VOPAGU-2260 file (C-alpha; in pm, 1 decimal, decimal comma):
REM VOPAGU-2260
SITE   aa  ch    i         X         Y         Z
SITE  MET   A    0       0,0       0,0       0,0
SITE  LEU   A    1     278,6     242,3      91,9
SITE  LEU   A    2     468,5     148,3    -225,8
SITE  GLN   A    3     161,4     211,3    -439,9
SITE  ARG   A    4     109,4     556,0    -277,8
SITE  PHE   A    5     478,9     644,2    -326,3
SITE  VAL   A    6     458,3     554,7    -695,4
SITE  GLN   A    7     140,0     762,1    -740,8
SITE  ASP   A    8     255,8    1063,2    -537,1
SITE  TRP   A    9     625,6    1084,9    -634,0
SITE  ALA   A   10     763,0     840,8    -887,0
SITE  ILE   A   11     511,1     902,8   -1167,9
SITE  PRO   A   12     524,4    1287,1   -1143,9
SITE  ALA   A   13     906,6    1275,7   -1128,5
SITE  ALA   A   14     925,3    1055,9   -1438,7
SITE  ILE   A   15     687,5    1287,7   -1625,4
SITE  GLY   A   16     894,8    1590,8   -1521,2
SITE  LEU   A   17    1218,2    1433,4   -1642,5
SITE  ALA   A   18    1058,7    1342,8   -1973,9
SITE  VAL   A   19     930,1    1698,5   -2022,7
SITE  ALA   A   20    1269,7    1845,1   -1930,2
SITE  ALA   A   21    1446,6    1616,6   -2176,6
SITE  ALA   A   22    1203,5    1713,2   -2451,3
SITE  LEU   A   23    1253,9    2083,9   -2381,2
SITE  LEU   A   24    1631,9    2045,6   -2400,8
SITE  LEU   A   25    1601,6    1870,5   -2733,8
SITE  VAL   A   26    1374,8    2138,6   -2877,6
SITE  PHE   A   27    1555,2    2434,9   -2715,2
SITE  PRO   A   28    1925,1    2340,3   -2687,1
SITE  HIS   A   29    2018,8    2693,2   -2580,2
SITE  LEU   A   30    1855,3    2617,0   -2241,8
SITE  ARG   A   31    2137,2    2377,8   -2157,3
SITE  GLY   A   32    2403,6    2499,0   -1919,2
SITE  THR   A   33    2679,6    2430,6   -2175,3
SITE  THR   A   34    2665,4    2370,0   -2547,6
SITE  ASN   A   35    2909,8    2296,4   -2823,5
SITE  ASN   A   36    2723,2    2540,8   -3046,5
SITE  PRO   A   37    2683,7    2866,6   -2855,7
SITE  SER   A   38    2448,2    3125,0   -2995,1
SITE  PRO   A   39    2614,0    3391,6   -3209,5
SITE  GLY   A   40    2711,1    3699,9   -3016,3
SITE  ILE   A   41    2717,3    3525,4   -2677,7
SITE  ALA   A   42    3064,5    3529,9   -2524,3
SITE  THR   A   43    3196,2    3190,6   -2414,8
SITE  SER   A   44    3519,7    3102,7   -2245,8
SITE  GLY   A   45    3784,2    2960,0   -2475,9
SITE  PRO   A   46    4002,4    2659,1   -2407,7
SITE  ALA   A   47    4258,9    2687,0   -2131,7
SITE  SER   A   48    4518,7    2544,1   -2368,9
SITE  TYR   A   49    4573,2    2533,6   -2744,3
SITE  SER   A   50    4806,4    2236,0   -2722,6
SITE  SER   A   51    4569,6    2015,4   -2924,8
SITE  ALA   A   52    4576,4    2269,0   -3210,2
SITE  VAL   A   53    4957,2    2282,7   -3196,9
SITE  ASN   A   54    4981,1    1903,8   -3186,4
SITE  LEU   A   55    4762,6    1886,5   -3497,9
SITE  ALA   A   56    4933,0    2159,6   -3702,3
SITE  GLY   A   57    5290,1    2157,3   -3571,0
SITE  PRO   A   58    5413,3    1843,9   -3752,2
SITE  ALA   A   59    5317,0    2003,1   -4086,0
SITE  VAL   A   60    5526,0    2318,8   -4032,5
SITE  VAL   A   61    5890,9    2299,1   -4138,1
SITE  ASN   A   62    6198,9    2515,2   -4099,5
SITE  VAL   A   63    6335,2    2632,3   -4433,5
SITE  PHE   A   64    6707,1    2700,5   -4479,1
SITE  SER   A   65    6819,5    2865,0   -4802,7
SITE  ARG   A   66    7183,3    2905,7   -4899,8
SITE  ILE   A   67    7220,3    3230,6   -5093,5
SITE  PRO   A   68    7542,6    3316,3   -5282,5
SITE  LEU   A   69    7691,7    3635,5   -5146,1
SITE  ARG   A   70    7666,2    3795,4   -5489,5
SITE  ASN   A   71    7285,6    3757,6   -5459,4
SITE  HIS   A   72    7264,2    3889,7   -5104,9
SITE  PRO   A   73    7009,8    4173,2   -5067,3
SITE  MET   A   74    7292,4    4403,6   -4950,8
SITE  ALA   A   75    7537,7    4300,7   -5223,6
SITE  ASN   A   76    7503,9    4631,0   -5410,5
SITE  HIS   A   77    7561,1    4842,8   -5102,2
SITE  PRO   A   78    7892,5    5033,6   -5135,9
SITE  LEU   A   79    8006,3    4925,1   -4788,6
SITE  PHE   A   80    7918,2    4557,4   -4837,3
SITE  PRO   A   81    8268,3    4451,7   -4955,3
SITE  PHE   A   82    8426,7    4641,5   -4664,4
SITE  TYR   A   83    8224,9    4457,0   -4400,3
SITE  LEU   A   84    8251,5    4127,6   -4588,8
SITE  ASN   A   85    8632,3    4139,4   -4574,9
SITE  LYS   A   86    8620,0    4186,1   -4199,1
SITE  MET   A   87    8392,5    3885,5   -4141,8
SITE  THR   A   88    8514,0    3550,2   -4013,6
SITE  PRO   A   89    8428,5    3235,6   -4215,9
SITE  LEU   A   90    8152,4    3155,1   -3963,1
SITE  GLN   A   91    8001,6    3502,2   -4000,3
SITE  ARG   A   92    8007,3    3467,1   -4378,6
SITE  GLU   A   93    7835,5    3130,1   -4353,8
SITE  ARG   A   94    7560,7    3280,2   -4142,3
SITE  LEU   A   95    7524,5    3568,1   -4386,8
SITE  GLN   A   96    7454,3    3317,5   -4662,9
SITE  GLN   A   97    7173,7    3151,2   -4469,0
SITE  ASN   A   98    6823,3    3283,8   -4530,0
SITE  LEU   A   99    6583,6    3151,1   -4268,2
SITE  GLY   A  100    6214,8    3091,5   -4313,0
SITE  SER   A  101    5930,7    2848,1   -4264,9
SITE  GLY   A  102    5707,4    2631,8   -4479,0
SITE  VAL   A  103    5388,6    2428,8   -4457,0
SITE  ILE   A  104    5335,4    2072,4   -4578,7
SITE  VAL   A  105    5000,8    2077,3   -4758,4
SITE  SER   A  106    4993,3    1726,2   -4903,1
SITE  GLU   A  107    5113,1    1388,1   -4781,3
SITE  ASP   A  108    5304,7    1334,9   -5105,9
SITE  GLY   A  109    5542,6    1615,9   -5012,4
SITE  TYR   A  110    5422,7    1946,8   -5155,0
SITE  LEU   A  111    5510,5    2246,9   -4939,5
SITE  LEU   A  112    5414,0    2613,1   -4951,3
SITE  THR   A  113    5642,1    2896,0   -4846,8
SITE  ASN   A  114    5704,9    3258,2   -4944,2
SITE  LEU   A  115    5906,1    3322,4   -5257,9
SITE  HIS   A  116    6119,4    3579,6   -5076,9
SITE  VAL   A  117    6235,4    3304,5   -4838,7
SITE  ILE   A  118    6409,2    3112,1   -5117,8
SITE  SER   A  119    6465,2    3383,8   -5378,5
SITE  GLY   A  120    6818,4    3365,6   -5521,5
SITE  ALA   A  121    6903,0    3048,8   -5328,7
SITE  GLU   A  122    7140,1    2792,0   -5475,4
SITE  GLN   A  123    7029,1    2527,1   -5227,3
SITE  VAL   A  124    6716,1    2487,4   -5013,7
SITE  SER   A  125    6668,2    2236,0   -4734,9
SITE  VAL   A  126    6400,8    2186,3   -4472,6
SITE  VAL   A  127    6398,0    2044,2   -4123,3
SITE  LEU   A  128    6077,1    1875,3   -4015,0
SITE  ALA   A  129    5926,1    1904,9   -3670,5
SITE  ASP   A  130    6036,4    1546,9   -3597,0
SITE  GLY   A  131    6399,5    1636,5   -3672,8
SITE  ARG   A  132    6427,8    1481,7   -4017,6
SITE  GLU   A  133    6607,0    1690,5   -4277,9
SITE  GLY   A  134    6608,0    1687,0   -4655,1
SITE  GLN   A  135    6667,1    1898,3   -4961,6
SITE  VAL   A  136    6368,3    2016,0   -5160,8
SITE  LYS   A  137    6296,1    2075,9   -5527,8
SITE  LEU   A  138    6144,5    2401,6   -5646,5
SITE  VAL   A  139    5827,6    2315,9   -5838,9
SITE  GLY   A  140    5739,3    2674,5   -5926,9
SITE  ALA   A  141    5665,5    3016,0   -5785,1
SITE  SER   A  142    5456,8    3328,9   -5822,4
SITE  ALA   A  143    5620,1    3665,9   -5761,9
SITE  GLU   A  144    5279,9    3837,3   -5766,1
SITE  PHE   A  145    5157,7    3628,5   -5474,9
SITE  ASP   A  146    5500,2    3587,3   -5308,4
SITE  LEU   A  147    5445,4    3211,8   -5296,0
SITE  ALA   A  148    5671,0    2919,3   -5385,1
SITE  VAL   A  149    5581,0    2552,3   -5420,1
SITE  LEU   A  150    5845,9    2305,9   -5302,2
SITE  LYS   A  151    5857,3    1925,5   -5308,4
SITE  ILE   A  152    6028,1    1700,8   -5057,1
SITE  ASP   A  153    6074,8    1325,9   -5094,1
SITE  LEU   A  154    6039,3    1179,6   -4746,4
SITE  PRO   A  155    5800,4     911,8   -4615,2
SITE  ASN   A  156    5528,6     948,5   -4352,4
SITE  LEU   A  157    5471,5    1320,3   -4394,5
SITE  THR   A  158    5195,2    1495,6   -4202,5
SITE  ALA   A  159    4991,8    1740,1   -4410,2
SITE  ILE   A  160    4814,5    2027,6   -4242,1
SITE  GLU   A  161    4435,5    2031,8   -4232,4
SITE  MET   A  162    4273,3    2312,4   -4429,4
SITE  GLY   A  163    4054,7    2566,9   -4255,2
SITE  ASP   A  164    3808,5    2813,3   -4404,6
SITE  PRO   A  165    3957,4    3164,6   -4413,3
SITE  ASP   A  166    3637,1    3298,5   -4569,7
SITE  ARG   A  167    3462,4    3231,8   -4237,5
SITE  ALA   A  168    3734,0    3387,3   -4021,6
SITE  GLN   A  169    3603,2    3674,3   -3811,7
SITE  VAL   A  170    3771,5    3962,3   -3636,7
SITE  GLY   A  171    3839,9    3847,4   -3281,5
SITE  ASP   A  172    3895,9    3479,0   -3365,4
SITE  VAL   A  173    4194,6    3328,4   -3184,9
SITE  VAL   A  174    4480,4    3229,4   -3416,0
SITE  LEU   A  175    4825,0    3075,2   -3374,7
SITE  ALA   A  176    5132,9    3155,3   -3583,6
SITE  ILE   A  177    5373,5    2862,8   -3618,4
SITE  GLY   A  178    5718,6    2911,9   -3768,8
SITE  ASN   A  179    6091,6    2943,1   -3719,2
SITE  PRO   A  180    6159,7    3298,2   -3594,0
SITE  TRP   A  181    6525,5    3402,1   -3589,0
SITE  GLY   A  182    6621,3    3039,0   -3657,7
SITE  VAL   A  183    6558,2    2929,8   -3298,9
SITE  GLY   A  184    6334,7    2639,5   -3406,3
SITE  GLN   A  185    5963,5    2584,1   -3426,0
SITE  THR   A  186    5784,0    2847,0   -3218,8
SITE  VAL   A  187    5416,4    2920,7   -3158,4
SITE  THR   A  188    5272,6    3265,1   -3092,3
SITE  GLN   A  189    4909,7    3346,6   -3022,1
SITE  GLY   A  190    4685,4    3637,1   -3115,9
SITE  ILE   A  191    4359,0    3718,0   -3285,7
SITE  ILE   A  192    4235,6    3801,1   -3632,6
SITE  SER   A  193    4264,1    4180,1   -3637,4
SITE  ALA   A  194    4107,6    4233,5   -3981,2
SITE  THR   A  195    4004,8    4038,5   -4289,3
SITE  GLU   A  196    4025,4    4126,1   -4658,3
SITE  ARG   A  197    4293,5    4381,2   -4580,6
SITE  ASP   A  198    4403,8    4581,6   -4884,6
SITE  LEU   A  199    4773,3    4674,4   -4878,6
SITE  GLY   A  200    4779,5    4824,8   -5224,0
SITE  ASN   A  201    4932,1    4514,6   -5386,4
SITE  THR   A  202    4812,9    4438,6   -5734,0
SITE  GLY   A  203    4883,9    4067,6   -5754,8
SITE  VAL   A  204    4732,1    3879,9   -6046,7
SITE  GLY   A  205    4420,0    4073,9   -6127,8
SITE  GLY   A  206    4447,6    4260,2   -5798,7
SITE  TYR   A  207    4382,5    3947,6   -5592,2
SITE  LEU   A  208    4623,0    4029,3   -5312,2
SITE  GLN   A  209    4379,4    4283,1   -5170,1
SITE  ASN   A  210    4261,3    4012,2   -4935,6
SITE  PHE   A  211    4514,9    3959,2   -4655,2
SITE  LEU   A  212    4426,0    3827,1   -4312,3
SITE  GLN   A  213    4568,1    4063,8   -4050,2
SITE  THR   A  214    4673,6    3938,2   -3707,9
SITE  ASP   A  215    4853,2    4060,3   -3397,9
SITE  ALA   A  216    5021,6    3723,6   -3338,0
SITE  ALA   A  217    5395,0    3792,0   -3312,4
SITE  ILE   A  218    5566,8    3749,7   -3650,1
SITE  ASN   A  219    5945,3    3783,5   -3666,2
SITE  PRO   A  220    6212,7    3720,2   -3931,1
SITE  GLY   A  221    6201,4    3349,0   -4004,2
SITE  ASN   A  222    5824,0    3323,4   -3961,5
SITE  SER   A  223    5768,2    3400,3   -4329,6
SITE  GLY   A  224    5609,9    3105,5   -4506,1
SITE  GLY   A  225    5482,2    2956,4   -4181,1
SITE  ALA   A  226    5128,1    2868,0   -4083,2
SITE  LEU   A  227    4852,8    3083,5   -3939,7
SITE  VAL   A  228    4605,1    2836,2   -3790,6
SITE  ASP   A  229    4275,7    2861,7   -3608,7
SITE  ALA   A  230    4209,9    2741,9   -3255,0
SITE  ARG   A  231    4151,9    2390,3   -3389,1
SITE  GLY   A  232    4484,8    2377,9   -3570,2
SITE  LYS   A  233    4346,8    2418,6   -3922,6
SITE  LEU   A  234    4530,4    2633,0   -4176,3
SITE  LEU   A  235    4389,9    2980,8   -4233,6
SITE  GLY   A  236    4684,8    3144,3   -4408,3
SITE  ILE   A  237    5053,4    3159,2   -4498,0
SITE  ASN   A  238    5232,0    3422,7   -4290,4
SITE  THR   A  239    5401,7    3656,0   -4533,2
SITE  ARG   A  240    5490,3    4001,4   -4401,4
SITE  VAL   A  241    5466,3    4263,8   -4128,5
SITE  LEU   A  242    5350,8    4619,7   -4174,4
SITE  ASP   A  243    5685,1    4778,9   -4089,7
SITE  GLN   A  244    5996,5    4583,2   -4184,1
SITE  THR   A  245    6200,8    4795,6   -3943,3
SITE  ALA   A  246    5979,7    4700,4   -3648,2
SITE  PRO   A  247    5903,0    4329,7   -3696,6
SITE  THR   A  248    5726,3    4290,9   -3362,4
SITE  SER   A  249    5483,7    4577,5   -3421,0
SITE  GLY   A  250    5179,9    4350,6   -3383,0
SITE  ILE   A  251    5049,2    4414,7   -3734,6
SITE  SER   A  252    5124,4    4125,3   -3967,4
SITE  PHE   A  253    4958,1    3963,8   -4264,0
SITE  ALA   A  254    4888,5    3620,2   -4406,1
SITE  ILE   A  255    4781,6    3507,4   -4752,5
SITE  PRO   A  256    4446,6    3326,6   -4711,9
SITE  ALA   A  257    4491,0    2950,2   -4735,8
SITE  ASN   A  258    4233,2    2903,0   -5010,7
SITE  ILE   A  259    4415,9    3150,6   -5235,7
SITE  ALA   A  260    4754,6    2993,4   -5156,0
SITE  LEU   A  261    4616,3    2646,8   -5235,0
SITE  LYS   A  262    4476,3    2768,3   -5567,8
SITE  VAL   A  263    4814,7    2918,5   -5657,2
SITE  MET   A  264    4982,7    2587,2   -5571,5
SITE  GLN   A  265    4738,9    2382,5   -5778,8
SITE  ASP   A  266    4786,5    2614,5   -6077,3
SITE  ILE   A  267    5165,8    2594,6   -6052,2
SITE  ILE   A  268    5160,1    2214,6   -6029,0
SITE  GLU   A  269    4916,6    2174,4   -6319,6
SITE  PHE   A  270    5002,7    2464,5   -6551,0
SITE  GLY   A  271    5344,0    2580,9   -6430,7
SITE  ARG   A  272    5205,4    2928,3   -6359,7
SITE  VAL   A  273    4912,5    3101,9   -6195,0
SITE  VAL   A  274    4602,4    3098,2   -6414,8
SITE  PRO   A  275    4353,5    3360,2   -6295,2
SITE  GLY   A  276    3987,8    3273,6   -6319,9
SITE  TRP   A  277    3812,2    3500,6   -6572,1
SITE  LEU   A  278    3445,6    3592,6   -6593,0
SITE  GLY   A  279    3468,8    3817,2   -6897,0
SITE  ILE   A  280    3329,0    4142,2   -6762,7
SITE  GLU   A  281    3437,3    4493,2   -6681,6
SITE  ALA   A  282    3271,8    4638,5   -6374,2
SITE  GLN   A  283    3282,1    4929,6   -6135,9
SITE  ASN   A  284    3175,5    4987,0   -5777,9
SITE  LEU   A  285    2826,1    5112,6   -5706,3
SITE  THR   A  286    2826,8    5472,4   -5585,8
SITE  PRO   A  287    2525,2    5612,8   -5400,3
SITE  LEU   A  288    2439,4    5810,4   -5715,4
SITE  LEU   A  289    2453,5    5500,1   -5935,6
SITE  ALA   A  290    2253,5    5301,9   -5682,7
SITE  ARG   A  291    1977,6    5565,2   -5685,8
SITE  SER   A  292    1973,9    5573,2   -6064,9
SITE  PHE   A  293    1916,4    5195,9   -6065,8
SITE  ASN   A  294    1654,7    5223,9   -5787,1
SITE  LEU   A  295    1871,6    5020,2   -5551,7
SITE  THR   A  296    1859,7    5061,4   -5175,9
SITE  SER   A  297    2220,4    4948,8   -5121,3
SITE  THR   A  298    2561,3    5014,8   -5276,1
SITE  ASN   A  299    2664,3    4651,2   -5224,8
SITE  GLY   A  300    2755,4    4493,2   -5555,9
SITE  VAL   A  301    2934,4    4586,7   -5877,1
SITE  ILE   A  302    2771,7    4715,9   -6192,6
SITE  VAL   A  303    2868,9    4547,0   -6517,1
SITE  THR   A  304    2993,9    4811,2   -6760,5
SITE  ALA   A  305    3108,0    4583,2   -7042,5
SITE  ILE   A  306    3081,7    4219,8   -7148,5
SITE  TYR   A  307    3353,2    4037,9   -7342,6
SITE  ASN   A  308    3240,1    3861,8   -7658,8
SITE  GLN   A  309    3204,3    3485,8   -7614,6
SITE  GLY   A  310    3320,6    3517,0   -7254,1
SITE  PRO   A  311    3170,3    3325,2   -6961,8
SITE  ALA   A  312    2945,5    3614,9   -6858,4
SITE  GLN   A  313    2802,0    3660,9   -7207,4
SITE  GLU   A  314    2742,7    3286,1   -7239,0
SITE  ALA   A  315    2560,7    3297,0   -6904,4
SITE  GLY   A  316    2329,8    3573,9   -7023,4
SITE  LEU   A  317    2467,8    3868,9   -6828,5
SITE  ARG   A  318    2438,8    4215,8   -6980,6
SITE  PRO   A  319    2591,9    4558,4   -6925,2
SITE  GLY   A  320    2392,9    4730,6   -6653,5
SITE  ASP   A  321    2342,3    4416,6   -6444,0
SITE  VAL   A  322    2446,6    4450,7   -6080,7
SITE  ILE   A  323    2632,7    4143,5   -5950,5
SITE  THR   A  324    2575,3    4088,9   -5577,8
SITE  HIS   A  325    2708,0    3734,8   -5520,6
SITE  ILE   A  326    2945,6    3482,7   -5676,9
SITE  ASN   A  327    2836,8    3150,1   -5534,8
SITE  ALA   A  328    2759,1    3234,9   -5170,6
SITE  THR   A  329    3021,9    3509,9   -5147,5
SITE  PRO   A  330    2876,1    3861,7   -5124,8
SITE  ILE   A  331    3032,4    4101,7   -5374,9
SITE  ASN   A  332    3018,0    4427,2   -5182,4
SITE  ASP   A  333    3264,4    4602,1   -5415,1
SITE  GLY   A  334    3534,1    4535,2   -5672,7
SITE  LYS   A  335    3780,5    4422,9   -5406,8
SITE  HIS   A  336    3543,6    4149,8   -5290,6
SITE  GLY   A  337    3488,0    4049,5   -5651,8
SITE  ASN   A  338    3861,8    4008,4   -5709,3
SITE  ALA   A  339    3891,6    3810,4   -5386,6
SITE  ALA   A  340    3608,4    3579,7   -5493,3
SITE  MET   A  341    3771,4    3521,0   -5832,7
SITE  ALA   A  342    4109,4    3448,7   -5672,8
SITE  THR   A  343    4007,0    3099,9   -5565,1
SITE  LEU   A  344    3838,2    3002,2   -5892,8
SITE  ARG   A  345    4001,6    2797,4   -6167,3
SITE  PRO   A  346    3915,8    2762,9   -6535,4
SITE  GLY   A  347    3640,9    2505,0   -6581,7
SITE  GLU   A  348    3467,7    2570,2   -6250,3
SITE  VAL   A  349    3097,1    2645,4   -6263,1
SITE  VAL   A  350    2972,6    2925,8   -6038,2
SITE  THR   A  351    2633,7    3070,1   -5954,7
SITE  ILE   A  352    2608,2    3444,3   -6011,5
SITE  THR   A  353    2335,2    3640,5   -5837,8
SITE  TYR   A  354    2254,1    3973,5   -5998,8
SITE  ILE   A  355    1991,8    4247,0   -6017,5
SITE  ARG   A  356    1836,1    4350,5   -6347,7
SITE  GLU   A  357    1567,0    4616,9   -6363,2
SITE  GLY   A  358    1489,0    4568,6   -5995,6
SITE  GLU   A  359    1453,2    4189,8   -6018,9
SITE  VAL   A  360    1692,4    3952,7   -5839,2
SITE  LEU   A  361    1805,3    3681,1   -6078,4
SITE  ALA   A  362    2064,1    3402,4   -6083,2
SITE  THR   A  363    2260,9    3230,0   -6357,0
SITE  ARG   A  364    2546,1    2982,3   -6385,0
SITE  ALA   A  365    2872,6    3057,3   -6559,8
SITE  THR   A  366    3175,2    2843,0   -6642,5
SITE  ILE   A  367    3495,0    3023,4   -6544,6
SITE  SER   A  368    3764,1    3032,4   -6812,7
SITE  GLU   A  369    4116,4    3161,9   -6869,2
SITE  LYS   A  370    4130,1    3502,7   -7033,1
SITE  PRO   A  371    4208,1    3465,5   -7404,6
SITE  ASP   A  372    4402,8    3718,3   -7607,0
SITE  GLY   A  373    4238,4    3961,3   -7847,5
SITE  ASN   A  374    3886,5    3969,6   -7704,3
SITE  THR   A  375    3695,0    4291,4   -7765,4
SITE  PRO   A  376    3445,4    4403,5   -7502,1
SITE  GLN   A  377    3083,3    4439,0   -7601,4
SITE  THR   A  378    3006,1    4778,2   -7449,8
SITE  PRO   A  379    2660,1    4907,2   -7360,5
SITE  GLU   A  380    2507,9    5172,5   -7580,8
SITE  GLY   A  381    2614,3    5524,5   -7486,9
SITE  ASN   A  382    2953,0    5416,1   -7342,0
């Protein structure tokens, strides 16, 4: 009798309450005390240690040692260079010939990325892996416009870095810079993403280098060519330069986004050079005046001013006067964003272009190609 009353008075209501609570947590996960997917905008405490990220990315970052003939030394043309050279000991001369840098293994079959300025003019390049193994590398190719070089090393059991998504990087995200500063060996520094799509005035191929990731993680001589990774150890960029070469610890440094660097590498491996993706248009930024004349409420997008005959855009049905707002899912807020979106595209890729024509939002698909020679733009009437 007492057992029956206990079940009726306590056990059944408690079971019902637990079932309701479980259902509520399933439907409204934000009610949980902790969650692996916090709501956007809500501050959460980060990990106490980033050792797991370092353990994941560290084995893929190498130290690069380039032997540069003294005649190719950056100071070789300085009038006082011979004077100081004659006063150097053999050991000092040897050190002068060593250009230090870093590199990132991006494939298990031995392809590495580094900065071109790390190996420029070198007569011999070798790398030291995180596990202590050493080997010489072969130069596959390079791009001066992007300051990137592709190297190949022939060693077994290589660890390739995991790729992150630099397009989703946000200001304030924690990042780690891994490299070989001052030749002391692999070193990790920590900071945040300070800015994205930073324009430093570089032209690059088609102006693509207007898209640096900026960070305050300490970057010093020797870090060039190393990895900028997220808090999970995935590659976001290739560290390439600081703002002020005379103050290398100024806290303002830049990395080439990983997706652009990977595209450059793939082009060099396949074609021997960088092949920019080409849509076959000429465009200009939307000014407030132009936006009003097209009855648009925003200046986000670029207005097509000319279409190249038999180019991808013409084949896709675009016309002068169309306003392109997206390439795939990437918003095209201005010409800089358009160049950045094109930087990761290769000839043959099919993209979805969202555009506005006469107030109507439309979409079409275009097959990216390589720019041919001798094309004449089809210009709109009155231009």
